[in-house]
N, C-alpha and C positions, 0 to 999 in steps of 0.2 A: 496283640498284632503281629502278624510278620514282620521280621527285621531284616531287611535285604543289606549285607554288608557289601561296600561297592567303592568305585571311584568314577570320578565324572571322565576321567581320559581313558578309561577299560573299554576295551572292545566288546566283550561279552556283557558288561555290567549295561551299558547302552541297550542292548537288545533286550535283558530282562527288565530294567527300569520302566521302560517304555510300555511293554506287555502290561505290568502289574499294575500303571497309571490307567490304561484303558480298562482293565479288569476292575478296578476301584472306581473307576468315572462312573461305569456302567451299572454299579451296586453288585458286583459278581465277584467279590474277593472276600467275603466274608468280614471278620475284622478290620480289612484294610491292611497297609504296611506304612512302616518308615524306613527310609534311606538311611543308612549308616555310614558314615565316612570310616573305612577299614584302614587305621592308622597300624603303625607298627605295632603299638601296646596292644592293640586288640588282634591283631594276626597272633602274635606269639602268645597273648594269655588267654585269648577267648578261640580264636578260631581253631589255629591248628589243633589244640588239646581235644576238640570236640569234633570235629569232622576229619580230622588227620591231614590236612591239606592248608597252607596258607593262601593258595591262589583266591582272587575275585572273579566273578561276585559267588558268594554265598546267601542261602537262605536258611533263618534261622524259623521252623514253624512254630505257631502256638504251643503245640505240646511237648516243644523242646527237639524235634527233629532236624538233623542238618542237612543241607543239600548243597554241593558243589560241582556244579555243573549246569547250564545255562539252557540247555533243552531238556534235561531232569526236571529243572527247576517248573518250566512251562507244563511238561507232562503232568507232574504231580498235581500243579494249580489248576490243570483242565479237569483233572479226574475228579479233584475235591470240589471245585466249583464250575460245572457244566451250564451254569445258567446261561452264559455269554460267551460261547466258544470261539476261537480263533483257526481251529481246525476244522476244516469240512468233513461231515460225517463221511460215513461208507456210502451212502447214497448219492454222493459226489465223488466217483473216483479218480476222475481226471484232475478235478480241481484240487482232491487231498494229496496226489502223489505229487503234481506241480507245486504245490506246499512245501512237501517235505524235501522235493529235489533244488528248491532254491535256497531254503535254510542250508542244506549241506554245502551248496554250492558258495553261499555266503560265509558260513563257518571254517570252511576248511581250504578254498580255493582261493578266494578273493582276500584273504588272510595274509597271503604272500605279499602282493602288491602294496595292500594297506599299511603292513609294518615297515614294507621298504620305504614308503613315503614318509612315515614319520620319521626315519631314523637317517634317511639320506640327507634332509637339509638340515640335521645336527650334525654332521660330520665336518670335521678341520679344512676349512678352505671353499666350502660351499656358498656359493652366492645363486639368489638370497639365500640367507641361513635362517633358520629360525630356533637354535639352540635355546635362547634366551627363554623363547617360551616353554620350549620342554622344559627346561628346569626349573622354571615358575610352577608348572603345572604338576610335574613329580614331588616339588619341594611342599607343595601344599598339601600333601599326606605322609612325606616324611616328617616335617616338622610343622604341622599345624596352627600350632598357636606362636611362633616365633615370628618376629618381624619381618616385612618382604624381604630384604636383602639375605637374610639367614635363611629363608625358606628356599629362596634361588641356590643358595651355596648349599644348602643340603641335597637338593636336586643334582647339582654338580657333581659333588661327592660322589652321589650313587652311581651316576653316569659312569664315573671313571672306574669304580671299584666293583661295579655289576658285570659293564659291558666294555670295560676300555675304550672310552669312547676317542682317545687320541691318537690310538693305533687300530681303528676299525678295520682298515682294510688289510694292513698289513698281518695282523694277528687276531682274527675275530673273535670275540667273545660274547657271551649274553645272546642278547637277540641278533647281533651281527653274525654271532655261529649259526644261531636259527635258523637265519636266512639262507646262509649257506648248505645248512643241512638238509633244507627244504628245496633247493636246488635254484637260488636265487644269487647269484654271484656276477663278477665282472662281463662275463659272457651273456647272460642269460636275464639280468635286469632290465633292459628295456623291453624285450619280450614279455616279460611279467606286467610290465607297465601298459604295453599295447593291450595285453589281455583287460586290464583294469578299465581302459577307455573303451574298449569294446563292450564291456557290461555299462559304463555311464551312458554312450550312446545309444543303444537299446532301449535303456531306463528313461531316455530323456523323452524319446519318442513315445513310449508305452505311457509314461505321465503328463504325455500332451493331451490323452484321450482319457484316460483313468485314473482317478485318484490313489488308488491302491493296486497291489497285484492282480487281483482277482475282481475288480470293479470297484465299488465305492464304500466297502468294509475291509478293515484291516484283517491280514490275516497271517499265520505262521511264517509264512514267506516275507511279510512285510518287517518282522521283527528281525527276522535273519539277517537281511539285508541292511537293518539299521545299525548291525553290529560295528561293520566297518566304515559305513557311512557317515555315520553319527560322529564317533570318537576320534578315529583316525584322518578321516577329511575334512568333513563341515567344520569341527569346531576347532582343526589345528592350524596353524597361521598359515603356510604355505600351501598346501593342499585345498585350504577351505577357501582361499582365495580364486583357485583354479574351477573348483567345484562352482562357485557363483558364478564366476565369469562365463564359464563355457557351458555348465549345466545347471541353469537356474530352475528347472524345472524338478530336478532330481534335488537341489537344494530346498524347494519348496517342501516336497515330500518328506525330507526329513524333517523339517519342523513340524510337518503335519503329524508324522508317524511318532516322533517323540512326544508330542502332545502337552507342551508346556510353552504358554506365550505365543498361541498357533492360529490368532483370530485371522489374518491375512491367510494364511494356509487352510484354513477352512479344516481342523481336524474332525475325525467320526464324531457324532452326538451333537456337533454344532448346528444352529438353524441359521439360515439365512432369510430377511425377511423383504417383503415387498409390502405394498400397500392395496387396500381395497377401495372402492368408490368413496368411503366415508373417510379413508386417511386411515384407516385401522391397520396394525400391524397383521401381516397374514405368513405365516412361516412356511418353508419349505426346507427338505434336508440339505445340506451346505455342500456333500461331498458329491460324488458322480454317481450315475446308476442307479439313482435313487437310496444311495447309501446301502445298498446291499452288492453281495457277491453275484456274478451273472447267473441268471438263470437257467434251468435245465443244465447244471453242469458244464456251462459252457466257458471256455478260455479264449481272453483277447488274441486276436492273430498278433498283436504287437509283443505278445509274451514270447511267442516262438524263438525270435533271436536269442533273448536271455537265456532260454532252455538249450539252445544251439550251442552257448559257449560250455554249458555243461557236458553235453554230448561229444563235442569235439576236441576237448581239450581235459576236463577232470575225468569223465568216465573211462577213457583208457587206462590212466594213472590207478585209478581204482580196480579196475580189472587185474590189473599186475599186481597189486596190492594184496588182493585176497590170494593170488596164486603164491606170491613171496612169502607170506605169513602160513598159509597152510603147510608149505614146503618146510619153514621152520618149527612148526609145531609139531610134527610128524618126526623131525631130526632127532638125532641123540642129543643136541645138545639143548633140548626142552623137554619138561614133562608137563603132558596135558593137564591143566589147572593150577600149573605155576603162573607166577606173573608176568604181565608183559611191559613193554614201555609204555608211556602216560601219553600225556596230551602233546599238541602239536607242535609246541612252539620251539623247542630245541631237542637233542639227544637227549634221553632220559639217563639222567646218572644211574650208572652202574650197567648201562646197556650201551654205552658209547661205543666199544667196539663192534657192535651187531648193527649200529646205525649209521656207521660212518665209513668212508673208504669203500671197500667191495664187500663189507659185512653182509651177511645173510638177511638183514634186514635194511636192505637199500635196494635202489632198482633203478635201471635205465628209464628215463621218461624224455619226452621232447613237448617244448614250448615255444611257440612261435617259428618252427622249422628248426630249431637249435636244439641238438642232441645234448643231453646232461643226466646228472644222475641225483637221486635225492633220498632220502631216508623214508622206508615204510612207517605209517603212522597206526598202530592198531586200533584207535580211538576212532580213525574213520571207519575202519570196520564194524566197531560198534554202534556207529551211528548206523551204515547200512543195514544192519542188522535190527535194529530200531525200527529202519523204514521197512524192513522185509515184513516184520511184525504187524505195523500199524496197515500193511495194505494185503494181508492174507486175507482179511474178509470178504475183500473186493474180488480178489483173483480167485475164491471159490466160488462166486456167483459167476453164473453163465453170461447174463446180461453186461454185467460191470466188467468181467475180463473182456468181452467182446470189445466194450466201448477204450477199453484201454489198450487193446492190440491196436484198433484202428486210429488212435492218437500218436501211438509211439512209433508206428510205422514210419511216420514221417520225419524221425531222427535217426541219424547213423548210429548203429549200436543199440536202439530205443529198445526193440522187443526183447535185448536179453534182459531186462529189468523183469519182464514177466517171470523168470525162472530165477530171482534173484536168491529164494530161499535155498535152491538147490546148489548155487554156485557158491553159496557160503557153506556148505557142508565142510568140516574139518578146520575152518577157518573163522568160525564164531568166536566173539568175544564178550566176557561177563565184565560187567562192572560192579565193584563193591565197595562204597562210598565213593572214593575218589582214586580208586587205583583199578587196574583193569589185569583180566586173567583170560587165559584161554580156556575154552570148553571143557569142562570133564572135572574128573576127580582129582584132589591134590594128593600127590606122592608122598 
């Protein structure tokens, strides 16, 4: 079987777990998968030695191959098990691009307010406060076999040692430092929260008409969005209450897409039944739009406000990130082919001077009209390269390119994506296992 090493409260574990559940439910995951709690013992003794990383989620393939990256896990499973796909093919260029853009927005932009939500309400003096819940859920990983009070104590000790939770505002460390590195601090935090509300408001309207991003069937965009909306909002104590109270259709979609105990939420593949004249059951698809993506590469009008968040807020940051990374790779401070900083959450150890202050891998940006500064994240450029490669067959076809041109013209900066491959020249990022490198031969 496939083995997914994960945590229930992990952002990207939720994304991958729901995807694997769907593939397994549709009979499209070969031998199926087992969800394994990634305890410290397993991380130190199995995950890190075999994959080079202790981060979750990780997927162990039946042949012994290891993958540590949610997007790459989905890519590999889609390639190995194409029987039921979640990525629209090249005959649906607009739906294909929308899926990748929404995944990117969810993975690398909404992550900031989602992390803020988790940790803001655990700080000293916050009312209401959910630190007890946070301690419990983290302690369930740190000391899974211990009694309840000891599990919570393990979580509390970890928070202080790793995050300095008692002095998070005065001397931020761990995730608190990571939020600052990503441009979320006392000045900007409420602008980030407003950005998240903008996303939720758009989704509440959309899920009032369609059960999934592209209609009545899950896609890559759905699983991308589930990352922040499941672990960091839906199941967390304070954000979860607000989600259910103010965005009940989004909360229902979380249950539907998570794919566990979702009878009322009407998950994909479920049937609703009526009765015929003889009182016999008559089945019909439980989800909207005939349980299919919209026909003829159609995109719901209700999806546009969500994509506008990408083009208004995230795309300007990504454009500047490309320029900053290209300049760094070409500078005397870097040899093409050498290692780059890693994932999003905080400045990568060994690269701190580059990614903080006025380092060469930092950039000015704006959120909610507030000017600030944040680190450049090469992983996001890797994601853009993956998107460019996925869209290359569509852009080489005149008809598909024309359809994309017409659609992207409605977004500020949208047509720039048509030349993304050229824009990435000199800033391409390679991924080797869990590490990132600039494109080129190593010196």
